[in-house]
C-alpha positions in Angstrom: 0.0 0.0 0.0 1.3 3.5 -0.8 2.1 5.8 2.1 -0.6 8.5 2.1 -0.9 11.7 4.0 -4.3 13.3 3.8 -4.4 16.6 1.9 -6.7 19.3 3.4 -9.1 20.8 1.1 8.7 47.3 1.5 10.5 48.8 4.0 12.1 52.2 2.9 15.7 51.0 3.4 15.0 48.0 1.2 13.3 50.0 -1.5 16.2 52.4 -1.6 18.7 49.5 -1.9 16.8 48.2 -4.8 16.6 51.6 -6.6 20.3 52.2 -6.0 21.2 48.8 -7.4 22.6 47.7 -4.0 21.1 44.2 -4.3 23.7 42.0 -5.9 23.5 39.9 -9.0 23.8 36.1 -8.7 27.3 35.1 -7.6 28.5 38.8 -7.2 29.8 40.3 -4.1 32.5 38.2 -2.5 32.8 37.8 1.3 34.6 41.1 1.9 32.0 43.1 0.0 29.2 41.1 1.7 30.6 42.0 5.1 30.8 45.7 4.1 27.1 45.5 3.1 26.3 44.0 6.5 28.0 46.8 8.3 26.3 49.4 6.1 22.9 47.8 6.8 23.6 47.8 10.5 24.6 51.5 10.4 21.2 52.2 8.7 19.4 50.5 11.6 18.5 47.4 9.7 18.5 44.2 11.8 20.5 41.8 9.8 22.7 39.1 11.5 23.1 37.2 8.3 26.5 35.5 8.0 28.6 36.1 4.9 29.6 33.1 2.8 32.6 31.0 3.8 34.0 30.5 0.3 34.1 32.7 -2.8 33.0 30.0 -5.2 30.3 28.1 -3.5 26.7 27.0 -4.1 24.2 29.2 -2.1 20.5 28.9 -1.7 17.6 29.8 0.7 14.9 27.6 2.2 11.4 28.6 3.2 8.4 26.5 4.2 4.7 26.9 4.9 5.0 30.3 3.4 1.8 31.1 1.4 -0.5 33.0 3.8 -0.5 36.4 2.1 -0.4 37.9 5.6 2.0 40.4 7.2 4.5 37.9 8.7 5.1 36.4 5.2 5.8 39.8 3.8 8.2 40.6 6.7 10.1 37.3 6.1 10.2 38.2 2.4 11.8 41.6 3.2 14.3 40.1 5.6 15.2 37.3 3.1 15.9 40.0 0.5 18.0 41.9 2.9 19.9 38.7 3.8 20.9 38.5 0.1 22.9 41.7 0.4 25.2 39.8 2.6 24.7 36.2 1.4 24.0 36.3 -2.4 22.0 33.1 -2.7 21.2 31.8 -6.2 17.8 30.1 -5.7 15.1 29.2 -3.1 13.7 25.9 -2.1 10.0 25.8 -1.0 8.9 23.1 1.4 5.2 23.0 0.7 2.1 24.8 1.8 3.1 27.3 -0.8 -0.4 28.8 -1.2 -3.0 28.5 1.6 -6.7 28.8 0.9 -7.8 30.1 -2.5 -5.6 29.6 -5.5 -7.0 32.2 -7.9 -4.6 34.4 -9.9 -4.9 37.1 -7.3 -4.0 34.6 -4.6 -0.8 33.7 -6.3 0.0 37.4 -6.5 -0.9 38.1 -2.8 0.7 34.9 -1.4 3.8 34.6 -3.6 4.5 37.2 -6.2 4.2 40.3 -4.0 6.0 39.0 -0.9 9.0 37.9 -3.0 8.8 40.6 -5.6 12.3 42.0 -5.1 13.8 38.5 -5.5 11.7 37.6 -8.5 12.8 40.9 -10.2 16.3 39.7 -9.7 15.4 36.5 -11.5 16.0 34.3 -8.5 14.3 31.0 -9.2 12.1 29.2 -6.7 11.7 25.4 -6.6 8.6 24.2 -4.9 7.4 20.9 -3.4 3.7 20.2 -2.6 2.3 20.4 0.9 -1.0 19.1 2.3 -2.7 22.6 1.8 -1.5 22.8 -1.8 -3.6 22.1 -4.9 -1.6 19.6 -7.0 -2.2 21.9 -10.0 0.5 24.2 -8.5 2.9 22.0 -10.4 1.8 23.9 -13.6 2.6 27.4 -12.2 5.8 28.3 -14.0 7.4 30.3 -11.2 7.4 27.2 -9.0 9.7 25.4 -11.6 8.0 22.1 -11.2 7.6 21.5 -14.9 4.1 20.0 -14.4 5.5 17.2 -12.1 4.5 16.2 -8.6 8.1 15.1 -8.0 11.2 16.1 -9.9 15.0 16.5 -9.7 17.5 19.1 -10.7 21.3 19.7 -10.5 23.2 22.7 -9.2 27.0 22.4 -9.1 28.1 19.3 -7.1 24.6 18.9 -5.7 21.5 17.1 -7.0 18.1 18.0 -5.4 15.1 15.7 -5.2 11.7 17.4 -4.7 9.2 14.8 -3.5 5.4 14.8 -3.0 5.1 13.5 0.5 1.3 13.7 0.4 1.0 10.5 -1.6 4.1 8.3 -1.7 2.7 5.8 -4.2 4.6 3.0 -5.9 5.4 5.0 -9.0 7.0 7.7 -6.9 9.0 5.2 -4.8 10.4 3.6 -8.0 11.2 7.0 -9.4 13.1 8.0 -6.2 15.2 4.8 -6.2 15.9 5.2 -9.9 17.0 8.8 -9.7 19.0 8.4 -6.5 20.9 5.3 -7.9 21.7 7.2 -11.1 23.0 10.3 -9.4 26.8 10.6 -9.3 26.7 14.0 -7.5 28.7 14.6 -4.4 25.7 16.0 -2.6 22.2 14.4 -2.7 19.6 16.6 -1.0 15.9 15.8 -0.6 13.2 18.3 0.2 9.5 17.7 0.8 6.7 18.7 3.1 6.2 16.2 5.9 9.2 15.6 8.2 10.5 12.1 8.8 11.7 13.2 12.2 10.1 15.9 14.3 9.8 16.9 17.9 6.6 18.9 17.2 3.8 18.2 19.6 1.2 19.0 16.9 2.3 16.5 14.2 5.6 14.8 15.1 7.5 12.3 13.0 5.9 10.8 9.9 6.8 7.3 10.8 5.1 5.5 7.8 6.8 7.9 5.4 10.1 7.4 7.1 9.8 3.6 6.7 9.4 4.1 3.0 12.0 6.8 2.3 14.8 6.4 4.8 16.1 3.0 3.5 16.5 4.6 0.1 18.2 7.7 1.5 20.6 5.5 3.4 21.2 3.1 0.5 22.1 5.9 -2.0 23.9 8.4 0.2 21.5 11.3 0.8 23.3 13.8 3.1 20.6 16.3 4.0 16.8 16.4 4.1 14.7 19.6 4.4 11.0 19.5 5.4 8.2 21.8 6.5 4.7 21.1 7.9 5.7 22.0 11.5 5.4 25.7 11.9 8.8 26.3 13.5 12.5 25.7 12.9 14.2 22.5 14.1 17.6 20.9 13.4 17.5 17.3 14.4 20.5 15.4 15.7 21.8 13.3 12.8 19.7 10.2 12.3 21.6 7.3 10.9 24.1 9.7 9.6 21.6 12.0 7.8 21.0 15.6 8.9 17.3 16.6 8.9 16.0 20.1 9.1 12.4 21.3 9.6 11.9 24.9 8.3 8.1 25.5 8.3 7.9 28.9 9.9 8.2 31.3 6.9 4.7 32.7 7.5 2.9 30.6 10.1 4.1 29.9 13.7 3.1 27.2 16.1 4.6 28.9 19.2 6.0 26.7 21.9 5.3 23.5 20.0 8.7 21.8 20.1 8.6 19.2 22.8 10.9 20.1 25.7 11.5 16.4 26.4 12.6 15.4 22.9 16.0 13.9 22.7 16.1 14.4 18.9 16.4 18.2 18.9 19.8 19.7 18.3 18.4 23.2 18.0 14.8 24.5 18.0 13.2 27.8 17.5 9.4 28.2 17.9 9.0 31.8 19.1 9.0 33.6 15.7 8.9 33.1 12.0 12.1 31.9 10.3 14.0 30.9 7.1 17.3 29.3 6.2 20.4 30.1 4.2 22.6 27.3 2.9 26.1 27.2 1.4 27.9 24.2 -0.1 31.6 24.4 -0.4 33.2 21.1 -1.6 32.4 18.5 1.1 31.0 21.0 3.7 27.5 22.5 3.9 27.2 25.6 6.1 23.7 26.5 7.3 22.2 29.4 9.1 18.6 30.0 10.3 17.3 33.5 10.9 14.2 35.0 12.3 11.9 37.5 10.5 13.6 40.2 12.6 17.0 39.3 11.1 18.3 37.6 14.3 20.6 34.6 13.9 18.8 31.6 15.3 21.2 28.7 14.5 24.3 28.1 12.4 26.9 25.4 11.8 28.1 22.9 9.3 27.4 19.4 7.9 29.8 17.1 6.2 28.8 15.2 3.1 27.8 11.6 3.6 30.3 9.2 2.1 29.0 7.6 -1.1 27.9 4.0 -0.6 30.1 1.4 -2.3 29.1 0.7 -5.9 27.4 -2.7 -6.3 29.6 -5.4 -8.0 29.4 -5.6 -11.7 27.6 -8.6 -13.3 31.0 -9.7 -14.6 32.5 -9.6 -11.1 29.6 -11.7 -9.7 30.3 -14.3 -12.3 
């Protein structure tokens, strides 16, 4: 039986920065320039504790989850995310599901996606979405989500390959696709992102145990290093589980305050008192991460080492 999860039916300083061309193009300012931008922002009274990149030539992206409310907190996170890019020039954004809550008319897409992230979209920053339980599957046809009409898909950036999954309905066809694509990937980094967390200390939802039983063996077999999920409306970094690092980042618009269990032994770091988002950098075999609040405060930071690739299976000739 397939694993099924039920689906439920600008600030003035920022505007000035855009007008003056202070927001960088993809891959432009290097760490020294980024630090100077951070100092300038601080001098202007902007809260921005964003850390500059560790390496000049690295892969950089942002992560948001449960973002599509169209309400004030989403817009505030969007503004802060844009300000973070003056320090940390990320190239694209991962979306962890619940991209559009409620109605999905054209005006809803404008209110709940295009306007909150207008400054980034004008810079041609691509967003890559996965489907959440509040999302209409037809979102996969919305071009700015870069899903190419597919519920699950994969794409490559540098040394990393990303696997966007539909955790609402993990049917046999998707399971076979996951194994096929993971086994074929020769990338140093294999990163999965989807809505429902395999591990979570959230008191509202918690770990999706059935989904974990389906996906984790494949992640272990084929060397997935990092998994990003949403669904829980907070930030949590789990202690590595069987060598894989799991992040929950579902607080880009909604917040389930005080919902991380105080007795959980899985939590390495949790933040459930404000909205949040993540910034990620991959430099060779190291992934650097940082989580920030909608006020620009640094919530968590650190690094993850790539999982060693599993040994290749013996060839048919060798077996003989």
